[in-house]
C-alpha positions in Angstrom: 31.1 137.3 174.8 34.7 137.2 174.7 37.6 139.8 175.6 40.9 139.6 174.2 43.9 140.9 172.9 46.5 139.9 170.5 50.4 139.8 170.3 52.4 137.8 167.8 53.9 139.4 164.8 52.9 138.4 161.4 54.7 138.5 158.0 53.6 136.8 154.9 56.0 134.7 153.1 55.7 133.5 149.5 54.8 129.8 150.4 52.1 130.4 152.9 49.0 132.4 152.7 48.9 135.5 155.1 46.8 133.3 157.7 49.8 131.2 158.1 52.2 134.0 158.8 52.8 136.6 161.7 53.6 140.1 160.8 56.8 141.6 161.8 55.7 144.6 163.7 56.9 146.9 166.8 56.2 145.6 170.2 53.8 146.8 172.8 51.9 145.9 176.6 49.5 143.0 177.5 46.1 142.5 179.2 44.1 139.9 180.0 40.6 138.9 178.5 37.2 138.1 179.6 34.7 135.7 178.4 31.0 135.8 179.3 28.8 132.6 178.6 27.1 132.5 175.1 23.7 133.8 174.4 21.2 131.0 174.8 23.4 128.5 176.4 21.7 126.7 179.2 23.6 127.5 182.5 25.8 129.9 180.7 27.8 132.3 183.3 29.9 135.3 183.3 33.6 134.5 183.9 35.6 137.5 184.6 39.4 137.6 184.5 41.7 140.4 186.2 43.6 142.3 183.7 47.5 142.0 184.4 49.8 144.6 183.1 53.2 143.6 182.2 56.6 144.7 180.6 55.8 145.8 176.8 57.1 143.9 174.0 58.6 147.1 173.0 60.6 147.6 175.9 61.9 143.7 175.6 62.8 144.4 172.1 64.7 147.5 172.9 66.6 145.9 175.4 67.5 143.1 172.9 68.6 145.4 170.5 71.3 147.7 172.7 38.8 144.5 182.4 36.8 143.6 183.2 33.3 144.6 182.5 29.8 142.6 181.9 28.3 142.5 178.6 24.8 144.6 178.7 23.4 141.5 176.6 23.2 138.1 177.4 26.3 136.3 176.6 29.6 134.8 177.2 32.8 136.8 177.6 36.5 136.5 177.7 38.7 138.9 179.0 41.7 139.9 176.7 45.1 141.3 177.7 47.5 143.5 175.6 51.2 142.5 175.7 53.0 145.9 175.1 49.9 147.1 173.0 51.2 144.4 170.5 50.1 141.3 172.1 46.1 140.7 173.1 45.5 137.2 174.7 43.0 135.6 176.6 42.2 132.2 178.4 40.9 129.0 177.1 41.0 125.4 178.4 41.9 122.4 176.1 41.1 119.2 177.8 40.6 121.1 181.1 44.2 122.4 180.9 44.7 126.2 180.8 46.2 128.3 178.2 46.5 132.1 177.2 46.2 132.5 173.5 46.1 135.3 170.8 42.5 135.3 169.4 43.6 136.2 165.8 41.1 137.0 163.0 43.9 136.4 160.6 44.5 132.8 161.1 42.1 129.9 161.5 43.9 127.1 163.2 44.2 126.6 167.2 47.9 125.6 168.4 49.6 125.4 171.8 52.7 123.9 172.9 52.8 120.3 173.2 55.1 118.2 175.6 57.6 118.0 172.9 58.1 121.6 172.6 61.6 122.2 174.1 62.4 123.8 177.4 64.5 126.4 175.9 61.6 127.8 174.1 58.7 126.7 176.2 59.9 126.9 179.6 57.6 129.9 180.3 54.5 128.5 178.8 52.0 125.9 179.6 52.3 122.7 177.7 49.3 120.5 176.6 49.6 116.9 178.0 47.3 114.4 176.7 47.8 111.8 179.6 46.0 114.6 181.7 42.9 114.8 179.5 40.0 112.4 179.5 38.7 113.7 176.2 41.9 113.6 174.1 41.6 111.8 170.7 44.6 111.1 168.4 44.5 112.8 164.8 48.1 112.6 163.6 48.0 115.2 160.9 51.3 117.2 160.7 50.9 121.0 161.3 53.5 123.0 159.5 53.2 127.0 159.1 56.0 129.3 157.8 55.6 132.4 159.6 57.8 135.6 158.3 59.9 135.2 161.4 60.2 131.4 161.4 58.3 128.2 161.4 55.8 126.6 163.6 55.4 122.8 163.7 53.6 120.2 165.5 50.9 117.5 164.9 47.3 117.8 165.4 45.1 116.1 168.1 41.5 116.5 169.0 40.0 117.5 172.4 37.3 119.7 174.1 38.2 123.5 173.7 36.4 125.6 176.2 36.3 129.3 175.7 34.7 130.9 178.6 31.8 128.5 179.5 31.3 127.2 176.0 32.7 123.6 175.4 33.6 122.9 171.7 33.8 119.0 171.7 36.2 117.2 169.3 38.1 120.4 168.1 41.4 119.6 166.5 44.2 121.8 167.5 48.0 121.4 167.1 50.4 120.3 169.6 53.6 122.5 168.7 56.9 121.2 169.2 58.7 124.1 167.2 58.1 127.7 167.6 60.0 130.8 166.3 58.7 134.2 166.7 60.8 137.4 166.4 64.5 138.2 167.1 65.9 135.7 169.5 62.6 134.2 170.0 61.8 137.1 172.2 58.0 137.5 170.8 57.1 133.9 171.9 59.6 132.8 174.5 59.3 136.2 176.5 55.9 136.7 175.6 52.5 136.1 177.9 50.6 134.0 175.2 51.2 130.2 175.0 49.6 129.7 171.4 47.0 131.1 169.2 43.2 130.6 168.3 42.3 131.5 164.8 38.9 133.4 164.1 39.3 133.6 160.2 37.4 131.4 157.8 38.2 127.6 157.5 39.1 128.1 153.9 42.5 129.4 155.1 42.9 126.8 157.8 45.2 123.7 157.5 42.9 120.9 156.2 40.0 123.3 155.9 39.4 122.7 159.8 36.5 124.6 161.2 37.7 127.2 163.8 36.1 126.8 167.1 34.1 129.7 166.4 32.5 128.0 163.3 32.1 124.7 165.5 30.3 126.9 168.2 27.9 127.9 165.3 27.6 124.3 163.9 27.0 122.9 167.3 24.5 125.5 168.3 26.4 126.6 171.1 25.9 130.3 170.8 22.7 132.5 169.7 24.1 134.5 167.1 27.0 133.8 164.5 28.8 137.0 165.6 31.8 138.2 167.5 33.1 141.5 168.7 36.3 142.9 169.7 36.6 145.8 172.3 40.2 146.9 172.6 41.7 149.6 174.7 44.4 152.2 174.2 45.4 152.1 177.7 47.4 149.0 178.2 46.6 148.9 181.7 43.1 148.1 181.1 41.3 145.1 179.7 39.7 144.8 176.6 37.0 142.3 175.8 35.8 139.8 172.9 32.2 138.9 172.8 31.0 135.7 171.1 27.2 135.3 170.3 26.2 138.8 170.9 27.4 142.3 171.4 28.2 144.8 174.1 26.4 148.0 173.2 28.0 150.0 176.0 31.2 149.4 174.0 30.5 151.7 171.2 28.9 155.0 170.4 26.8 156.4 167.6 25.8 154.2 164.8 27.1 150.8 163.5 27.9 151.0 159.7 28.0 147.8 157.6 30.9 146.9 155.4 30.4 143.8 153.4 33.1 141.2 153.0 34.8 140.4 149.6 36.3 137.1 150.4 35.5 134.4 152.8 39.2 133.8 153.8 40.4 136.7 156.0 38.0 139.2 157.1 38.5 141.0 153.8 36.7 144.0 152.7 37.4 146.4 149.9 39.6 149.5 150.6 38.3 152.2 148.2 40.4 155.0 149.0 43.1 156.4 151.6 44.0 160.0 152.0 46.5 162.0 154.4 45.0 165.3 154.8 44.3 166.4 151.1 47.0 163.9 149.5 45.9 160.7 148.1 47.7 157.5 149.4 45.2 154.9 147.7 43.6 156.2 144.9 42.5 152.8 143.1 40.4 150.0 144.4 42.3 147.7 146.9 41.7 145.1 149.6 42.2 145.6 153.4 41.6 142.8 156.3 40.4 143.6 159.8 43.1 141.8 161.6 43.3 141.5 165.5 46.6 139.6 165.1 48.5 142.6 163.9 49.3 145.3 166.2 49.9 148.1 163.8 48.6 149.0 160.3 50.3 147.6 157.4 50.3 147.9 153.5 52.4 147.4 150.4 56.1 148.7 151.2 56.3 151.2 148.6 53.0 152.9 149.4 53.8 153.0 153.1 57.4 154.2 152.5 55.8 157.2 150.8 53.3 157.6 153.5 56.3 157.8 156.2 57.9 160.3 154.2 54.9 162.4 154.2 54.6 162.6 158.1 58.2 163.2 158.2 59.2 159.6 159.6 62.4 157.8 159.0 62.9 154.2 158.8 64.4 152.3 161.7 66.6 149.2 160.8 64.5 149.0 157.5 61.4 147.9 159.4 59.7 150.6 161.8 59.6 154.1 161.4 60.0 156.9 163.7 59.1 160.6 163.7 60.0 163.6 165.7 57.3 163.9 168.2 57.1 167.7 167.8 55.5 167.1 164.5 52.5 165.4 165.7 50.4 168.5 166.6 50.5 169.5 163.0 50.0 166.3 161.2 46.6 165.7 159.4 44.2 163.3 159.7 44.2 159.9 157.8 41.1 159.0 156.2 40.2 155.4 155.0 37.1 154.4 152.9 36.3 150.7 153.5 33.5 149.3 151.7 31.9 152.9 151.0 32.3 153.9 154.4 34.9 156.5 155.8 36.9 156.0 158.9 39.4 158.6 160.5 42.5 158.3 162.4 44.1 161.3 163.9 47.7 161.8 164.5 47.3 160.3 168.0 46.1 157.5 166.6 48.8 156.7 164.0 51.6 158.1 166.1 52.6 156.2 168.7 54.5 157.9 171.9 56.7 155.4 173.9 59.5 156.2 176.3 59.9 159.8 174.9 60.2 158.4 171.2 57.3 158.6 168.5 56.7 155.6 166.2 54.7 155.7 163.0 52.1 153.0 163.4 52.7 151.5 159.9 54.8 148.8 158.5 55.5 147.7 155.2 54.3 144.2 154.0 54.1 142.9 150.7 51.7 140.1 150.7 52.0 138.3 147.1 49.2 137.3 144.6 46.7 136.1 144.7 45.9 137.2 148.4 47.9 140.5 148.0 48.5 143.0 147.8 46.6 144.0 150.9 46.3 146.5 153.5 45.9 145.5 156.9 43.6 147.3 159.6 45.2 146.0 162.8 44.8 146.8 166.3 45.5 150.7 165.9 42.2 150.5 164.0 40.5 148.2 166.3 41.1 150.3 169.2 39.6 153.3 167.8 36.6 151.3 166.4 34.5 148.8 167.9 34.5 145.9 165.3 31.8 143.2 165.1 32.7 140.4 162.8 29.1 139.2 161.3 29.8 135.7 160.3 26.0 134.9 159.5 25.7 137.8 157.2 29.4 138.0 155.8 30.1 141.6 156.7 31.8 143.8 159.2 29.9 146.3 161.6 32.0 149.0 162.7 31.4 152.0 165.3 33.5 154.3 167.1 34.6 152.7 170.6 33.2 154.0 173.8 35.3 155.4 176.5 36.1 152.5 179.1 34.3 153.0 182.4 36.5 153.0 185.6 36.9 149.5 187.1 34.7 149.1 190.1 36.1 147.2 193.3 34.7 143.7 193.5 33.9 143.4 189.7 36.7 141.0 189.3 36.3 137.3 190.0 39.7 135.4 189.8 39.3 132.3 188.5 
């Protein structure tokens, strides 16, 4: 079981598939993650990490511009933090060295800063040092991914990647020497995360390298080939990511199954989308469930039309703002994924920040053959508990349960 939250913004470029790019999105607040030992692992234990609340990315961007609970089932859990509701990050170790990473279902490689990452970019971050690891192995392949906001470059090495109490041996990862995210590198340089751990399919990774999760399955380190996210709307509370099982206290009602349409991203069919009685999407499309995108996203032309319907106006050609007084009168947004209906109320898709209201959609044109795509980011994943069922190639989704109040003594600082 692993708890986590995500932060970096991702925008597709024409050169790289979506997994290689962050989406440009509005900023939000961070919380730490928790990881419980995987089901069936000898000597597995529950590791809890205290939640930390920091300044939101939204606030940082505005200035630049003018949990933990135990799983009810046996398993391994990792705490997840939300950086300004945009970044959800959690702890891992590589070669025994600690890092905070974004757990990202929209990509499939692991990268952290290496010793070659310059001070001006990485001075607030942990940097991997192979001389401090007894299990480092040379790889040497180049890592180069073009995000919408800039490149990430480095070189691959191999080492033991520890997620909670699970040790994934000989895992390839990139030691990054160049990172660029967001205006003035705020998202990374000022962010609370050090790197990224991809949870997509290896088919979208550089060199088709299996993800640590796929390696856990291959090395029989977890009982069940599933992981599940529990993200909370209150950024002062911690979320959770669970590997090898699910926590039944994290959802209400019944789980519904949505089959995958592609083993790349966690991609499903988007059959319809309506705002009240007005159709937004009326012909078959595709969507991905993406922990690495803070908002909801879709083709720019359709998102522009949707924003107009709710009375939102574009801010600098990217985010949309809406008069807060309109929120009580706005209708539900209904999304049909794989034949199953899900609804978002105005309180879900309108975010109120410092007296202003943000329409929680951003326009992103993903080029063929991967696009066009709609992206169900953290806005959707806060409302719905999402189980990523790798073994059966499906999503399992149910309404998220309200978070219980934290109890004193529940947190073990490690």
